[in-house]
C-alpha positions as CSV (number, residue, x, y, z in Angstrom):
1,X,-0.1,-19.5,47.2
2,X,0.9,-16.6,45.0
3,X,0.6,-16.5,41.2
4,X,4.4,-16.6,40.9
5,X,4.6,-19.8,42.9
6,X,1.8,-21.4,40.9
7,X,3.5,-20.6,37.6
8,X,6.8,-21.9,38.9
9,X,5.3,-25.2,40.1
10,X,3.4,-25.6,36.8
11,X,6.5,-25.0,34.8
12,X,8.5,-27.5,36.8
13,X,5.8,-30.1,36.6
14,X,5.7,-29.7,32.8
15,X,9.5,-30.2,32.6
16,X,9.2,-33.4,34.8
17,X,6.4,-34.8,32.6
18,X,8.5,-34.2,29.4
19,X,11.5,-35.9,31.0
20,X,9.5,-38.9,32.0
21,X,7.9,-39.1,28.5
22,X,11.2,-39.0,26.8
23,X,12.6,-41.7,29.1
24,X,9.6,-44.0,28.4
25,X,9.9,-43.6,24.6
26,X,13.5,-44.8,24.3
27,X,14.0,-48.3,23.2
28,X,16.9,-50.6,23.9
29,X,18.3,-52.4,20.9
30,X,20.0,-55.7,21.4
31,X,23.2,-56.4,19.6
32,X,23.0,-58.4,16.3
33,X,24.6,-61.8,16.3
34,X,27.3,-60.5,13.9
35,X,28.4,-57.8,16.2
36,X,28.4,-60.1,19.2
37,X,30.6,-62.6,17.2
38,X,33.2,-59.8,16.4
39,X,33.8,-59.1,20.0
40,X,34.6,-55.9,21.6
41,X,37.8,-55.2,19.6
42,X,35.8,-53.6,16.8
43,X,36.4,-53.7,13.0
44,X,39.9,-53.7,11.7
45,X,41.3,-51.1,9.4
46,X,41.3,-53.4,6.5
47,X,37.5,-54.0,6.8
48,X,37.0,-50.2,7.2
49,X,39.0,-49.5,4.0
50,X,37.0,-52.1,2.0
51,X,33.7,-50.5,3.3
52,X,34.9,-47.0,2.3
53,X,35.9,-48.2,-1.2
54,X,32.5,-49.9,-1.7
55,X,30.7,-46.7,-0.7
56,X,32.9,-44.7,-3.0
57,X,32.1,-47.0,-5.9
58,X,28.4,-46.7,-5.3
59,X,28.7,-42.9,-5.1
60,X,30.5,-42.8,-8.5
61,X,27.8,-44.9,-10.1
62,X,25.1,-42.5,-8.7
63,X,27.0,-39.4,-9.9
64,X,27.4,-40.9,-13.4
65,X,23.6,-41.3,-13.8
66,X,22.8,-37.9,-12.3
67,X,21.4,-35.2,-14.6
68,X,23.7,-32.5,-15.8
69,X,22.8,-29.0,-14.8
70,X,21.3,-26.8,-17.5
71,X,22.2,-23.2,-18.3
72,X,19.7,-20.7,-16.7
73,X,16.9,-19.6,-19.0
74,X,16.8,-16.0,-17.8
75,X,19.1,-13.2,-17.0
76,X,18.5,-11.9,-13.5
77,X,19.7,-8.4,-14.5
78,X,17.3,-8.1,-17.4
79,X,13.7,-7.8,-16.3
80,X,12.0,-8.0,-19.6
81,X,13.1,-8.6,-23.2
82,X,11.7,-6.2,-25.6
83,X,11.4,-6.2,-29.4
84,X,12.0,-2.7,-30.8
85,X,9.3,-1.7,-33.2
86,X,9.9,0.9,-35.9
87,X,8.6,4.4,-34.9
88,X,5.1,5.1,-36.0
89,X,4.1,8.3,-37.7
90,X,2.3,10.4,-35.2
91,X,-0.4,12.8,-36.3
92,X,0.1,16.3,-34.9
93,X,-2.6,17.6,-32.7
94,X,-3.8,21.1,-33.3
95,X,-2.5,23.7,-30.8
96,X,-4.9,24.1,-27.9
97,X,-6.7,27.4,-27.5
98,X,-5.2,29.6,-24.9
99,X,-7.1,29.5,-21.6
100,X,-8.0,33.0,-20.4
101,X,-6.5,33.9,-17.0
102,X,-9.0,33.8,-14.3
103,X,-8.9,36.8,-12.0
104,X,-9.5,36.2,-8.3
105,X,-12.8,37.6,-7.2
106,X,-12.8,41.2,-6.1
107,X,-12.7,41.6,-2.3
108,X,-15.6,43.1,-0.6
109,X,-14.6,46.7,0.2
110,X,-16.9,49.3,1.8
111,X,-16.2,53.0,2.1
112,X,-16.9,53.9,5.7
113,X,-15.9,57.6,5.7
114,X,-13.6,60.3,4.5
115,X,-11.6,62.7,6.7
116,X,-10.3,66.0,5.4
117,X,-7.4,67.9,6.9
118,X,-6.9,71.5,5.8
119,X,-3.2,72.3,6.1
120,X,-0.9,74.9,4.6
121,X,-0.4,72.9,1.4
122,X,-4.1,72.6,0.9
123,X,-6.7,70.0,1.9
124,X,-5.6,66.4,2.2
125,X,-8.1,63.6,2.4
126,X,-7.9,60.2,4.1
127,X,-10.4,57.4,3.2
128,X,-11.5,54.8,5.7
129,X,-12.2,51.4,4.0
130,X,-13.5,48.3,5.6
131,X,-12.6,44.9,4.1
132,X,-14.4,41.5,4.2
133,X,-11.9,40.3,6.8
134,X,-13.2,43.0,9.3
135,X,-10.1,45.0,8.8
136,X,-10.1,48.8,8.6
137,X,-7.7,50.6,6.2
138,X,-6.9,54.3,6.3
139,X,-5.5,55.3,2.9
140,X,-4.4,58.4,1.1
141,X,-3.9,59.1,-2.6
142,X,-1.0,57.0,-4.1
143,X,-1.1,54.2,-1.6
144,X,-1.5,50.5,-2.6
145,X,-4.0,48.3,-0.6
146,X,-4.3,44.5,-0.5
147,X,-1.4,44.3,-3.0
148,X,-4.0,44.8,-5.8
149,X,-5.4,48.3,-5.8
150,X,-3.8,51.8,-5.9
151,X,-5.7,54.8,-4.6
152,X,-6.1,57.2,-7.6
153,X,-8.4,59.8,-6.1
154,X,-10.4,60.7,-3.1
155,X,-13.2,63.1,-3.5
156,X,-16.0,64.3,-1.2
157,X,-18.1,61.1,-1.3
158,X,-16.1,58.7,-3.7
159,X,-12.8,56.8,-3.7
160,X,-11.3,55.6,-7.0
161,X,-9.2,52.5,-6.8
162,X,-7.2,51.3,-9.9
163,X,-6.5,47.5,-10.2
164,X,-2.7,47.2,-10.6
165,X,-3.0,44.0,-12.7
166,X,-5.8,44.8,-15.1
167,X,-6.0,48.6,-15.0
168,X,-9.7,48.7,-14.3
169,X,-11.0,51.4,-12.0
170,X,-13.3,50.6,-9.1
171,X,-15.3,53.3,-7.3
172,X,-16.4,53.1,-3.7
173,X,-19.1,55.5,-2.6
174,X,-20.4,56.5,0.8
175,X,-23.8,55.2,1.7
């Protein structure tokens, strides 16, 4: 027997058990003596009209004693009612002291070497600078490096870098 067959048989047996349980729980009512005396013709329209009028009269009595609905106590479009207070006098705070601008730390720059080329216009020097990101820069006078320093001068053993933002001069020397 496969699992599918077992599930099918189990489900069918549950349905059979539920059907038998519902059949066993129904009870048969015997007709009251009044209904048996009336016969099979059923109530006439006059008797039905009298019953309907009696039910309507009882309903009117119940509605007359029913409580009247009250107006709602809250407005669903207003979340909170507020009482406006007069504005208070606010003491003025003294102006805060200006916070000095914090400059980013200076990058680690190392002068590795200087190359000189003697041409017809005179000697021109190129400096080789190593950065902290293991990057090698080859710069000449007037170039800007790292968007912060401008090369002002290159001499035999020293490179002068001027900070564009603050104007301070930084010197790198050969070791």
